[in-house]
C-alpha positions as a Markdown table, in Angstrom:
| # | Residue | x | y | z |
|---|---|---|---|---|
| 1 | Met | 71.6 | 52.7 | 115.5 |
| 2 | Phe | 73.6 | 55.5 | 116.8 |
| 3 | Asn | 74.1 | 55.6 | 120.2 |
| 4 | Ala | 74.8 | 59.2 | 121.7 |
| 5 | Tyr | 78.1 | 60.3 | 123.5 |
| 6 | Asn | 77.0 | 60.1 | 127.6 |
| 7 | Ser | 80.6 | 62.0 | 128.8 |
| 8 | Glu | 78.9 | 61.4 | 132.4 |
| 9 | Ile | 79.6 | 57.6 | 132.5 |
| 10 | Val | 83.4 | 57.9 | 131.7 |
| 11 | Leu | 83.6 | 61.0 | 134.7 |
| 12 | Gln | 82.0 | 58.6 | 137.1 |
| 13 | Lys | 84.3 | 56.3 | 136.5 |
| 14 | Ile | 87.6 | 58.3 | 136.5 |
| 15 | Arg | 86.6 | 59.9 | 139.8 |
| 16 | Pro | 87.0 | 57.1 | 141.6 |
| 17 | Ala | 90.7 | 56.4 | 140.5 |
| 18 | Asn | 91.2 | 60.4 | 141.3 |
| 19 | Ser | 89.6 | 60.8 | 145.0 |
| 20 | Gln | 93.2 | 60.0 | 146.5 |
| 21 | Thr | 95.4 | 62.9 | 147.3 |
| 22 | Pro | 99.1 | 62.6 | 145.7 |
| 23 | Pro | 102.0 | 62.1 | 149.2 |
| 24 | Ser | 102.6 | 66.2 | 150.0 |
| 25 | Arg | 106.7 | 66.4 | 149.1 |
| 26 | Pro | 109.1 | 69.1 | 150.5 |
| 27 | Val | 108.8 | 72.3 | 149.5 |
| 28 | Thr | 112.5 | 73.9 | 148.3 |
| 29 | Pro | 113.4 | 76.2 | 150.0 |
| 30 | Pro | 113.8 | 79.9 | 148.4 |
| 31 | Pro | 117.5 | 81.0 | 147.1 |
| 32 | Pro | 119.4 | 83.1 | 148.9 |
| 33 | Ala | 118.8 | 86.8 | 148.4 |
| 34 | Asn | 121.1 | 87.9 | 145.8 |
| 35 | Pro | 123.1 | 91.3 | 146.0 |
| 36 | Phe | 123.2 | 92.1 | 142.2 |
| 37 | Ser | 119.8 | 91.2 | 141.6 |
| 38 | Gly | 118.4 | 94.3 | 139.8 |
| 39 | Ile | 121.0 | 95.2 | 139.1 |
| 40 | Cys | 122.8 | 93.5 | 135.7 |
| 41 | Asp | 119.0 | 91.9 | 135.0 |
| 42 | Glu | 118.9 | 92.7 | 131.0 |
| 43 | Thr | 121.9 | 93.8 | 129.1 |
| 44 | Pro | 121.9 | 97.8 | 128.3 |
| 45 | Arg | 122.0 | 98.2 | 125.1 |
| 46 | Arg | 121.9 | 102.3 | 124.9 |
| 47 | Cys | 124.5 | 104.5 | 126.5 |
| 48 | Glu | 122.3 | 105.5 | 129.1 |
| 49 | Gln | 121.9 | 101.9 | 130.5 |
| 50 | Val | 125.1 | 101.4 | 130.5 |
| 51 | Val | 126.1 | 104.8 | 132.9 |
| 52 | Gly | 122.8 | 104.0 | 134.8 |
| 53 | Gln | 124.0 | 100.2 | 135.3 |
| 54 | Ala | 128.1 | 101.3 | 136.1 |
| 55 | Arg | 127.0 | 103.9 | 138.5 |
| 56 | Thr | 124.8 | 101.0 | 140.4 |
| 57 | Leu | 127.5 | 98.7 | 140.8 |
| 58 | Leu | 129.8 | 101.3 | 141.8 |
| 59 | Asn | 127.5 | 101.9 | 144.2 |
| 60 | Thr | 127.1 | 98.4 | 145.2 |
| 61 | Phe | 130.4 | 97.1 | 145.8 |
| 62 | Gln | 131.1 | 100.6 | 147.7 |
| 63 | Gln | 128.2 | 99.8 | 150.5 |
| 64 | Gly | 128.9 | 96.7 | 150.3 |
| 65 | Glu | 132.3 | 95.8 | 151.6 |
| 66 | Arg | 132.1 | 92.3 | 151.8 |
| 67 | Leu | 130.5 | 91.5 | 148.7 |
| 68 | Val | 134.1 | 91.8 | 146.7 |
| 69 | His | 137.3 | 90.5 | 148.3 |
| 70 | Arg | 139.5 | 93.8 | 148.5 |
| 71 | Lys | 142.8 | 92.8 | 146.0 |
| 72 | Phe | 140.2 | 92.4 | 143.5 |
| 73 | Arg | 137.9 | 95.7 | 143.7 |
| 74 | Pro | 140.9 | 98.4 | 142.5 |
| 75 | His | 140.8 | 95.6 | 138.9 |
| 76 | Leu | 136.8 | 95.6 | 139.2 |
| 77 | Glu | 136.3 | 99.0 | 139.5 |
| 78 | Arg | 139.0 | 100.2 | 136.6 |
| 79 | Phe | 136.7 | 97.6 | 134.5 |
| 80 | Ile | 133.7 | 100.1 | 135.4 |
| 81 | Arg | 135.3 | 103.5 | 134.7 |
| 82 | Gly | 136.8 | 101.5 | 131.6 |
| 83 | Ser | 132.7 | 100.8 | 130.7 |
| 84 | Leu | 132.0 | 104.5 | 131.7 |
| 85 | Thr | 134.9 | 106.1 | 129.3 |
| 86 | Ser | 134.2 | 103.5 | 126.8 |
| 87 | Ala | 130.1 | 104.6 | 127.0 |
| 88 | Phe | 131.0 | 107.7 | 126.7 |
| 89 | Thr | 132.6 | 107.3 | 123.5 |
| 90 | His | 130.3 | 105.3 | 122.1 |
| 91 | Tyr | 128.2 | 108.2 | 122.9 |
| 92 | Leu | 130.4 | 111.4 | 121.5 |
| 93 | Leu | 130.7 | 109.1 | 118.6 |
| 94 | Asp | 127.2 | 108.5 | 117.9 |
| 95 | Arg | 126.5 | 112.2 | 118.0 |
| 96 | Asp | 129.1 | 113.3 | 115.4 |
| 97 | Leu | 128.0 | 110.6 | 113.2 |
| 98 | Asp | 124.6 | 111.8 | 113.4 |
| 99 | Ala | 125.2 | 115.9 | 113.1 |
| 100 | Thr | 127.3 | 114.3 | 109.8 |
| 101 | Phe | 124.4 | 112.9 | 108.4 |
| 102 | Lys | 122.2 | 115.1 | 109.0 |
| 103 | Glu | 124.6 | 117.8 | 107.4 |
| 104 | Ala | 125.4 | 115.8 | 104.6 |
| 105 | Pro | 122.1 | 117.0 | 102.5 |
| 106 | Ala | 122.0 | 120.7 | 103.5 |
| 107 | Arg | 125.6 | 120.9 | 101.9 |
| 108 | Ala | 124.3 | 119.1 | 98.6 |
| 109 | Ala | 121.2 | 121.4 | 98.4 |
| 110 | Arg | 123.5 | 124.3 | 99.0 |
| 111 | Lys | 125.8 | 123.2 | 96.7 |
| 112 | Lys | 123.0 | 122.0 | 93.8 |
| 113 | Leu | 121.8 | 125.5 | 94.6 |
| 114 | Thr | 124.9 | 127.5 | 93.0 |
| 115 | Gly | 126.0 | 124.9 | 90.9 |
| 116 | Arg | 129.3 | 127.0 | 90.1 |
| 117 | Val | 132.9 | 127.3 | 91.2 |
| 118 | Ala | 133.2 | 130.6 | 90.3 |
| 119 | Gln | 136.6 | 130.7 | 92.6 |
| 120 | Lys | 139.5 | 128.8 | 93.5 |
| 121 | Gly | 142.7 | 129.6 | 95.2 |
| 122 | Arg | 143.1 | 133.5 | 93.5 |
| 123 | Val | 141.8 | 136.4 | 93.4 |
| 124 | Ile | 139.0 | 136.5 | 91.0 |
| 125 | Ile | 137.8 | 139.2 | 89.3 |
| 126 | Leu | 133.5 | 139.5 | 88.4 |
| 127 | Arg | 134.6 | 140.9 | 84.5 |
| 128 | Glu | 136.0 | 137.1 | 84.3 |
| 129 | Val | 133.1 | 135.2 | 86.5 |
| 130 | Arg | 130.7 | 137.2 | 84.1 |
| 131 | Gly | 133.0 | 135.5 | 81.1 |
| 132 | Arg | 133.3 | 132.5 | 82.4 |
| 133 | Ile | 129.4 | 131.9 | 82.7 |
| 134 | Thr | 128.5 | 133.3 | 78.8 |
| 135 | Lys | 131.3 | 130.7 | 78.0 |
| 136 | Arg | 129.6 | 128.4 | 79.8 |
| 137 | Ala | 126.4 | 128.9 | 78.3 |
| 138 | Glu | 127.8 | 128.9 | 74.5 |
| 139 | Asp | 129.6 | 125.6 | 75.5 |
| 140 | Glu | 126.6 | 124.6 | 76.2 |
| 141 | Val | 124.4 | 125.3 | 73.2 |
| 142 | Glu | 127.8 | 124.0 | 71.1 |
| 143 | Lys | 127.4 | 120.8 | 72.4 |
| 144 | Ala | 123.6 | 120.8 | 71.8 |
| 145 | Arg | 124.1 | 121.7 | 68.1 |
| 146 | Asn | 126.7 | 118.9 | 67.8 |
| 147 | Ala | 124.1 | 116.6 | 69.4 |
| 148 | Val | 121.3 | 116.9 | 67.0 |
| 149 | Arg | 124.4 | 116.9 | 64.2 |
| 150 | Arg | 125.1 | 113.8 | 65.6 |
| 151 | Ala | 121.3 | 112.4 | 65.6 |
| 152 | Glu | 120.4 | 113.7 | 61.7 |
| 153 | Ile | 123.8 | 112.6 | 61.0 |
| 154 | Ala | 122.6 | 109.1 | 62.4 |
| 155 | Ala | 118.8 | 109.2 | 60.6 |
| 156 | Gly | 120.1 | 109.4 | 57.6 |
| 157 | Lys | 122.4 | 106.8 | 57.9 |
| 158 | Lys | 118.9 | 105.0 | 59.1 |
| 159 | Glu | 117.2 | 106.4 | 55.6 |
| 160 | Lys | 120.4 | 105.0 | 53.9 |
| 161 | Ala | 120.0 | 102.1 | 54.9 |
| 162 | Glu | 116.4 | 101.1 | 54.5 |
| 163 | Ile | 116.8 | 102.3 | 51.2 |
| 164 | Ile | 119.4 | 100.4 | 50.5 |
| 165 | Ala | 117.2 | 97.3 | 51.7 |
| 166 | Gln | 114.9 | 98.7 | 49.3 |
| 167 | Lys | 116.7 | 98.0 | 46.7 |
| 168 | Arg | 118.3 | 94.4 | 47.3 |
| 169 | Thr | 114.5 | 93.7 | 47.5 |
| 170 | Lys | 113.7 | 94.4 | 44.7 |
| 171 | Lys | 116.7 | 93.7 | 42.7 |
| 172 | Ala | 116.4 | 89.8 | 44.7 |
| 173 | Leu | 112.9 | 90.0 | 43.2 |
| 174 | Phe | 114.2 | 91.0 | 39.4 |
| 175 | Lys | 116.0 | 87.9 | 39.8 |
| 176 | Glu | 113.9 | 85.3 | 41.2 |
| 177 | Val | 111.1 | 86.5 | 37.8 |
| 178 | Lys | 113.9 | 86.6 | 35.5 |
| 179 | Ala | 114.7 | 83.0 | 36.1 |
| 180 | Tyr | 111.7 | 82.7 | 36.6 |
| 181 | Leu | 110.7 | 83.3 | 33.2 |
| 182 | Glu | 114.2 | 82.1 | 31.4 |
| 183 | Ala | 113.1 | 78.2 | 33.3 |
| 184 | Arg | 109.5 | 78.2 | 31.3 |
| 185 | Pro | 108.9 | 76.5 | 28.4 |
| 186 | Gln | 108.9 | 78.8 | 25.7 |
| 187 | Leu | 106.5 | 79.1 | 22.5 |
| 188 | Pro | 107.5 | 78.9 | 18.7 |
| 189 | Lys | 107.7 | 82.1 | 18.0 |
| 190 | Ser | 104.9 | 81.1 | 14.7 |
| 191 | Leu | 102.4 | 81.0 | 17.9 |
| 192 | Thr | 103.7 | 84.0 | 18.8 |
């Protein structure tokens, strides 16, 4: 029948084989202390992080005279100062772009409120402004009338096209009826 699985039997057979301890290996000594650990652990992502890392690098190089060769030190300091300048320029660029993007909707809203340019480049009197406003309103009314007129013409053309289609259909039907009547055999006149 069915025998239940007993894990103790398997474990008793495995234990004597694993009872021996593996030979001990020599332990690898830890690496020597790195003077730059903690300075460049991660890539800076923001301007503040770049500035902080540059300052830390400069302080480390100034404190540890033997960390960098004296002939290489001016080039490294110039590189660090350049990265500081680049980070600051990037910060200014981001700030100006943010200000521009925030200003654009406000400018569009202001322009939308006025909607009209009354003056460009010369002095204009109030009577001319009012005249331009009334002329613009009249032009808008005229445009609306023209649109209505065009819509009426289009509707009239559509009605005419429907009437013509109906006439063509009737004409085709009459032709079919006439052809049918002509094709059927006629009775002698004496029977009619």
